[in-house]
N, C-alpha and C positions, 0 to 999 in steps of 0.2 A: 490580500496578498500585497497590495500596494502599500498598505500600512506597515507591513513587515519590512518591505524593502526600504521605505522611508526611514523607519526606526533604525534599521541596520546601518543605513548611510549616516544618520545622525550620530549613532554610537561610534562609528568609525571616525568621523570627523572630530567628535568630542574626545576620543582617545588620543588622536593625534595632537589636539590642542593641549591636553594634559601633559603629554610627554614633552612637548615643546616648552611649556611653561615650567615644568619641573627641572629643566636643564639637563635633559638626557645628553650624554656625550655623543658627539657626532659619529663616533665609531659604532655606537649601539644602533641596531636596526630593529624596528618593530616587526614582529612576524606578520607576514602578509596573509590575509584571509581571502579565499576565492569565493566571493559572494555569488557568482554564477553557479557554483557547485551547490550551495545551500538552496538556491532557487530551483535548481534541477531536482534535488531530492524532495523539496517541498511539493513541487508540481507532480512528481511521480507518486508520492504517498497520497496526495489529495485525489488524483485521478484514478489510481488503481484501487484505493479503498472504495471510492464511489462506484467503480465498475463491478467490484466483487460483491458489494452490498446492494447492487441494483435490484429493485423489487421485481422487475420482469425476469431477471435471471433466476431469482429465488422462486418465483411462481412457476417458471418452466422446469426447475428441478423438482418442485413439489407437484407438478402437473401430471402425475401418473393416472392411469385409468383402471377401473375395476369392473368385474362382472357385477351385474345387479345382485344385491343382497350380500355382497362380500364385505368383510370388515375393512377397516382402514389400516390393517396391518400388512407388512410386507408378505410376499414379494410384489414388486411394482411392474407395471407395463407402461411404456411410453409409445404413443402412436407416432407415425412417420412425421407428421407435421411438427410435433413437439421435439422430436430428434433433430429435425432441420433447424428449429429455433436454437437448440442447444449448440449445434455446429456453428451457427452464426455468432452466438455469444463467445464461443471458444476462439473463433477467428478474431473477433474484436479485442478480446483480452490479450491474445498473442501479439497483435499489432500494437496495442497500447504499450505493452511491456517492451517490445523490441524498439519502438520509437524512443522511449525514454532511456533505457539502459544502454543503448548503443549511441546515444547522443554524446557529442564531444564535451559537454559540460558536466555530465554525470560523473561524480568522483568515485574512485576506488575505495575499498574498505580501509586501506592504510591512511588515506587522507581524512576520511570521516572519523577514524579512531582518534585523531589528534584534535578534533573540534572541542572547544570550550568557548561557547558563544553566549553572550548576554542577549536575551530576547525580551523585547518589550511589546506587549499587546495591550492597548488601552492603558489602564493603570496597573496592570500586572507585569511583573518582571521576574524572570527566572534564568537559570544557567542551562544551556542546552549542551549536553555531553555527547560526544560522538559514539561512545559505546552504547548508549541508549538508542541512538538512531540506528546503529548497526543491528541491534536486537530487534527493533521494529521492522527493519527491512528484511531480516531473516524470517521473522514470523509471517510477514506478508508474502514472501517468496514461497514459504512452505504451504500457505493457504492456496496460492496460485497453482502450485504444482499439484496439490490434491484436487483442486477444482478441475484441472486439465485431465487428471487420471480418472476422475469420476465421470466426466463427460465422455471420455474415450471408452470407458466401460459400458456406458449406456448405449453409445453408438455401435460399439463392437458387438454387443449382444443383441442387436436388432431391437433394442428396447425392452427385452424380457430379462429382468434381473432376478437372480435367486435371492434367498433370504440374506446371506452375508453382504451381497452387493447392495441390496436395498437398505440394510442397516448402515452401510458406509455412506449412502446418500443422506440418511437422517443425521448421522454424526457430523458430516460436513455442514449441513444446514445449521446445526447447533454451534459450530465453531466460527461461523462467519462474523457475527456481531462482536464477540470478544476480541478476535484478532484485529478487526477493523478499528475498534476502540483503542486497543493497545498501540497500534501503528499511528493513529492520529494523535494520541496523547504524547508521543515522542516529540512532536512539533507544536502541538496546539494545547497547551495546558489550560 
């Protein structure tokens, strides 16, 4: 992340030097970019994708129990301890989301939509477009909402899921990696 910030700062300074050298008219103003907003989005995506893809969360969602000799097919049953762990995951995810999205530096969608930022990481360079970042944030938000709903369903049913609820858990588990990869790809190509 420090490399990203240093690279962004170098790009901003280089752009200023190019404009000064090219003889931009004094009346022309370079559009200002809120670097803190990019850092806030970067931190949120990095931390939320890590939390949603956490192996212990995945294990707790997959941690249903069965009667001896039963198949591994739905419906699932979650014991009290596992439900408590899921409640803890849920609280951590909610706190993480709230702390980032309510932060003063987190930009609104209108600001992000205007982004066209050159990003350099190592020897790779690409253009970061705000619309792609908005798409990644929307996908991440949808995964978060679905995770909250699934955990609520597990807790609300005292851990005894019917077949449709059990299949919803399996579908969620299959969605996690693709959504996390998509969200990360928006900033880390």
